[in-house]
C-alpha positions in Angstrom: -87.7 76.4 10.4 -84.9 78.6 8.8 -82.6 78.2 11.5 -83.0 74.3 11.5 -82.3 74.3 7.6 -79.2 76.5 8.2 -78.0 74.3 10.9 -78.3 71.2 9.1 -76.7 72.9 6.0 -73.7 74.1 8.1 -73.2 70.6 9.3 -73.2 69.0 6.0 -70.4 71.5 4.6 -68.5 70.8 7.6 -68.6 67.0 7.3 -67.9 67.2 3.8 -64.8 69.4 4.6 -63.3 67.0 7.0 -64.3 63.8 5.4 -63.7 64.5 1.6 -63.4 61.5 -0.8 -61.2 62.9 -2.8 -57.5 62.2 -2.3 -54.5 64.2 -3.8 -52.1 61.4 -3.7 -53.9 58.0 -4.3 -52.1 54.9 -3.0 -53.0 51.7 -4.8 -53.4 48.4 -2.8 -50.4 46.8 -4.6 -47.9 49.8 -3.5 -48.9 49.4 0.3 -48.8 45.3 0.2 -46.1 45.0 -2.3 -46.6 43.7 -5.6 -45.2 40.3 -5.0 -47.5 39.5 -2.1 -50.5 37.8 -3.4 -52.7 35.8 -1.1 -55.3 33.3 -3.1 -57.0 32.5 0.3 -59.2 35.5 1.7 -58.9 34.1 5.4 -54.9 34.2 5.3 -53.5 37.6 6.7 -51.2 39.4 3.9 -47.5 39.6 5.1 -46.0 42.9 5.2 -42.5 42.9 3.9 -40.0 44.3 6.2 -38.2 47.6 5.6 -34.8 47.6 3.9 -31.9 48.3 6.4 -29.6 51.4 5.6 -25.7 50.5 5.3 -23.8 51.3 8.4 -21.7 54.4 8.2 -18.0 53.8 7.4 -15.7 54.1 10.5 -13.5 57.4 10.4 -10.0 57.1 11.6 -7.3 54.6 11.6 -8.4 51.1 10.8 -6.2 48.2 12.4 -6.3 45.0 9.9 -5.8 41.9 11.3 -3.0 39.7 10.0 -3.9 37.0 7.5 -3.7 33.4 9.0 -1.1 31.2 7.7 -2.8 28.4 5.4 -1.6 25.0 6.6 -0.9 22.6 3.5 -2.2 19.1 3.9 0.4 16.3 4.0 -1.1 14.9 0.8 -0.5 18.3 -1.3 3.1 18.5 0.3 3.5 14.8 -1.0 2.4 15.9 -4.5 5.1 18.3 -4.6 8.0 16.0 -4.0 9.9 15.8 -7.0 11.7 12.3 -7.4 15.2 11.8 -9.2 15.0 10.2 -12.4 17.2 7.3 -11.3 14.2 6.1 -9.3 11.7 6.3 -12.0 14.2 4.3 -14.3 14.5 1.6 -11.5 10.7 1.4 -11.0 10.3 0.9 -15.1 13.2 -1.4 -15.5 11.8 -3.9 -12.7 8.2 -3.4 -13.6 7.3 -2.6 -10.0 4.4 0.0 -10.2 0.8 -0.5 -10.9 -0.2 0.1 -14.4 -2.3 3.2 -15.1 -5.6 2.4 -16.8 -6.6 4.1 -20.1 -9.9 4.1 -21.8 -10.0 1.8 -24.7 -10.0 4.2 -27.9 -7.8 5.0 -30.6 -7.0 8.5 -29.3 -6.5 7.2 -25.6 -4.0 4.4 -26.8 -2.0 6.9 -28.9 -1.7 9.4 -26.3 -0.3 6.8 -23.7 2.0 5.3 -26.1 3.2 8.8 -26.9 3.6 9.5 -23.1 5.4 6.2 -22.5 7.8 7.1 -25.4 8.7 10.3 -24.0 9.3 9.0 -20.5 11.8 6.4 -21.9 13.6 9.1 -23.9 13.9 11.2 -20.9 15.3 8.3 -18.7 17.5 6.6 -21.6 20.6 8.2 -20.2 20.1 6.4 -17.0 22.1 3.4 -16.5 20.8 0.5 -14.6 22.4 -2.7 -13.6 20.7 -6.1 -14.1 20.7 -8.6 -11.1 21.9 -12.1 -11.4 19.4 -14.9 -11.4 20.3 -16.8 -8.3 18.1 -19.0 -5.8 17.9 -19.7 -2.1 18.8 -23.3 -0.9 15.6 -25.5 -0.2 13.6 -23.7 2.7 12.4 -25.9 5.8 10.7 -24.7 9.1 12.8 -26.3 12.1 11.9 -24.1 15.2 9.0 -21.8 16.8 9.6 -19.7 20.0 7.1 -17.9 22.0 9.4 -17.4 24.8 13.2 -16.5 24.8 14.1 -20.0 26.2 12.9 -21.5 23.0 15.2 -19.9 20.9 17.6 -22.8 19.0 21.3 -22.7 19.1 23.3 -20.1 17.3 25.1 -22.0 14.4 24.7 -20.0 11.2 24.0 -16.3 10.1 20.4 -15.2 10.7 18.3 -12.7 8.5 15.3 -11.5 10.0 12.1 -9.7 8.8 10.0 -7.8 10.8 7.3 -4.9 10.5 3.7 -3.9 11.1 1.0 -6.5 11.0 -0.4 -7.5 7.5 2.3 -5.8 5.6 3.4 -9.0 3.7 6.3 -10.5 5.7 5.4 -14.2 5.5 4.4 -13.5 1.6 7.8 -12.1 0.9 9.7 -14.9 2.6 7.8 -17.4 0.5 8.7 -15.5 -2.8 12.2 -15.4 -1.9 12.4 -18.9 -1.3 10.3 -19.9 -3.9 8.2 -21.9 -1.8 4.9 -22.0 0.4 6.1 -23.3 3.7 5.2 -20.0 5.4 1.6 -19.3 6.1 0.3 -16.4 5.1 -3.3 -14.7 5.7 -5.1 -11.5 5.0 -6.0 -11.1 8.6 -3.3 -9.3 10.8 -1.9 -11.1 13.7 -1.4 -14.8 12.0 2.2 -15.1 13.1 2.1 -15.1 16.9 5.8 -16.5 17.4 9.3 -16.3 16.1 9.5 -18.8 13.4 12.8 -20.1 12.2 13.4 -21.3 8.7 16.6 -23.2 7.5 17.8 -22.1 4.1 19.9 -25.4 3.7 23.0 -25.5 5.9 24.1 -21.9 4.8 21.8 -19.6 6.8 18.5 -19.2 8.6 15.4 -16.9 7.9 13.4 -15.5 10.9 9.7 -14.5 10.6 8.8 -12.3 13.5 5.1 -11.3 14.9 4.0 -7.9 13.6 3.9 -4.9 15.7 0.8 -2.5 15.8 -2.8 -3.7 15.2 -3.4 -7.1 15.5 -6.4 -9.3 16.1 -5.2 -10.2 19.5 -5.2 -8.8 23.1 -3.2 -6.3 24.5 -1.2 -8.6 26.7 -0.6 -11.1 23.6 1.0 -7.9 21.7 3.1 -6.6 24.6 4.5 -10.1 25.1 5.3 -10.2 21.4 7.3 -6.9 21.6 9.1 -8.1 24.5 10.0 -11.4 22.6 11.2 -9.4 19.7 13.4 -7.0 21.5 15.0 -10.1 23.6 15.8 -11.8 20.2 17.5 -8.6 18.9 19.4 -7.7 22.0 20.6 -11.3 22.6 21.2 -13.0 19.2 24.8 -12.6 18.0 24.4 -14.3 14.8 21.9 -11.7 13.5 23.6 -10.0 10.5 20.6 -7.9 9.4 17.0 -6.8 10.3 14.6 -6.0 7.1 11.9 -3.7 8.1 8.8 -4.4 5.9 7.0 -1.0 5.1 3.8 -1.1 3.0 4.5 1.1 -0.1 0.9 2.7 -0.1 1.3 4.1 3.5 4.9 4.7 4.2 6.7 4.9 7.5 4.1 5.1 10.1 4.3 6.1 13.9 4.7 2.4 15.0 7.7 2.1 12.5 9.4 5.2 13.7 9.5 3.8 17.3 10.7 0.5 16.6 13.5 2.1 14.4 14.3 4.2 17.2 14.9 1.1 19.4 17.2 -0.5 16.9 19.3 2.5 16.6 19.7 2.6 20.2 20.8 -1.1 20.4 22.9 -0.5 17.3 21.4 -3.2 15.1 21.8 -2.7 11.5 18.6 -2.8 9.4 17.3 -1.8 6.0 13.7 -0.7 4.6 12.0 -2.9 2.3 8.9 -1.4 0.5 6.5 -4.2 -0.2 3.1 -4.1 -2.2 4.6 -1.8 -4.9 2.2 -3.3 -7.7 -0.4 -1.6 -5.7 1.0 1.9 -6.4 1.3 3.7 -9.7 4.8 4.7 -10.6 5.0 8.6 -9.8 3.4 8.0 -6.3 6.0 5.1 -5.6 8.9 7.3 -6.8 7.5 10.0 -4.4 7.3 7.5 -1.5 10.6 5.8 -2.1 12.3 9.7 -2.1 10.3 10.5 1.1 11.3 7.3 2.9 15.0 7.7 2.1 14.8 11.3 3.5 12.9 10.3 6.8 16.1 7.6 7.2 18.6 10.3 7.4 18.1 10.9 11.2 19.3 7.2 12.0 22.6 6.0 12.4 22.7 2.3 11.8 20.5 2.2 8.7 21.5 1.2 5.4 20.6 4.2 3.3 18.9 3.1 0.2 15.7 1.3 0.8 14.8 -1.7 -1.3 11.5 -2.0 -3.5 9.8 -5.2 -4.1 6.6 -6.9 -5.3 5.8 -10.6 -4.2 2.8 -10.9 -6.4 4.9 -9.8 -9.6 8.2 -11.2 -8.3 9.5 -7.7 -8.9 12.5 -6.6 -7.2 13.1 -10.2 -5.7 16.6 -11.1 -7.5 18.1 -7.9 -6.1 17.1 -8.7 -2.4 17.9 -12.2 -2.9 21.2 -11.4 -4.1 21.9 -8.8 -1.1 21.1 -11.7 1.3 23.4 -14.2 0.0 26.3 -11.8 -0.3 25.9 -10.9 3.4 25.6 -14.7 4.5 28.8 -15.8 2.4 26.5 -17.7 -0.1 26.9 -15.9 -3.3 29.7 -18.3 -4.7 28.0 -21.4 -4.0 24.7 -20.1 -5.4 26.5 -19.3 -8.7 28.0 -22.6 -8.7 24.6 -24.2 -8.2 23.1 -21.9 -11.1 25.9 -22.8 -13.5 25.2 -26.7 -12.8 21.5 -26.2 -13.0 21.9 -24.5 -16.8 24.4 -27.1 -17.6 21.8 -30.0 -16.5 18.8 -28.4 -18.2 20.4 -27.3 -21.5 23.5 -29.4 -22.4 22.6 -32.7 -20.5 25.9 -32.6 -18.7 26.0 -34.6 -15.5 22.5 -36.5 -16.1 21.7 -38.9 -13.3 21.3 -42.5 -14.2 17.5 -42.7 -13.5 15.7 -39.7 -15.4 14.0 -37.2 -13.1 10.1 -37.6 -13.3 7.8 -34.4 -13.7 10.4 -32.3 -15.7 10.0 -31.2 -19.3 12.5 -33.0 -21.5 12.4 -36.1 -19.7 9.9 -39.1 -20.2 7.3 -39.5 -17.6 6.2 -43.0 -15.9 2.9 -44.1 -17.6 0.0 -44.5 -15.0 -1.0 -47.8 -14.4 -4.4 -49.2 -15.9 -7.3 -49.4 -13.9 -10.9 -49.7 -14.0 -13.1 -46.6 -14.2 -15.1 -47.1 -11.0 -16.5 -44.2 -8.5 -12.9 -43.5 -7.3 -11.4 -42.8 -10.9 -14.2 -40.2 -11.4 -13.9 -38.7 -7.8 -10.0 -38.2 -8.6 -10.7 -36.9 -12.0 -13.3 -34.2 -10.5 -10.5 -33.3 -7.9 -8.1 -32.6 -10.8 -10.4 -30.5 -12.6 -11.1 -28.5 -9.5 -7.3 -28.1 -9.0 -6.3 -27.3 -12.7 -5.2 -24.0 -14.2 -2.7 -21.8 -12.3 -2.8 -23.6 -9.2 -1.6 -26.8 -10.9 0.9 -25.0 -13.0 2.4 -23.6 -9.8 2.4 -26.8 -8.0 4.3 -28.4 -10.8 7.0 -25.5 -10.9 7.6 -25.9 -7.1 8.0 -29.5 -7.3 10.4 -29.2 -10.3 12.5 -26.7 -8.5 12.4 -28.8 -5.3 13.6 -31.7 -7.2 16.5 -29.8 -9.0 17.6 -28.4 -5.7 17.8 -31.8 -4.1 19.9 -33.1 -7.2 22.3 -30.1 -7.6 23.0 -30.3 -3.8 21.3 -27.1 -2.4 
């Protein structure tokens, strides 16, 4: 009995020594699992955080550093870095070419805009600018269209050609130069699909060519246009100059460079005309002009100074018109006609026996009386639709056409 008690007591001591409930360094549950780990669902297993990695030891010995890569500056940033001369800014301001800046309506903003404009005028006050004469073209009329080289009309008078990429404003520029609407225009590229010949009185011809580059036409048609243009340029002896029309927003593109190289090889004189200048603000327009002038230095048969025009605002048109008249030998005749027109309008010298109708200052013929039937109200409604700017523009065109016919243009 005593042996059994002793064995049981010894077993109990051994168990208590091996499996003691006391812990010298107690570890809480939050330290084991992490304080940030809380799992509201008991069935969900806790996520044990991964141990932090020690930083790699620094390499010993000589460290070879790679050379820094050259940072490529974008074309836009390079364009912004161009500093145009003051003469170009002065010309843009004098001709009212560029797009006006939009300012917020407010006292402070208006004052800041006025101060900035005054400072710019003071800075450019020393630059002299020559004003152009107000001359006009003779009456413009369409007389021939050529889709093949055999359809070209005979060479009798000097010719001035206009060419450029599709939808850059060639036809609109011709309409503005001649103060007419005889040339068809469209926002869709590729409207002009043949070489159109327009007679400016009996002095010279204006040539409207198809656009090169993108157009809503087949590839075969565009290649045919290109061959037709090259044939005209190489065979026409009365061609005085080609005006290359370039969009002022985009500048000289790849298609333009190819065409300019072709003209330079054939030794044909050409000049760049920047159109749609009213859609670009003055600093960007001045930079574009400077960049285009720099790009033209590689060509031999180019007129160094490009021209800036806006067919919408009639800006720069007088200068281009006078250049064309001087080339074809019609400058003196245009001045004579302008003087006769001034005398006709202001002093009454050389008035015709029968007064011209529809011109301010002359009596209008009274309309015949008629009953107010359905046709009367139909015409009245039609006139209301065509009222406003369109009616004023039509009156102005009719008046100019009548005056030209009278003074002999």
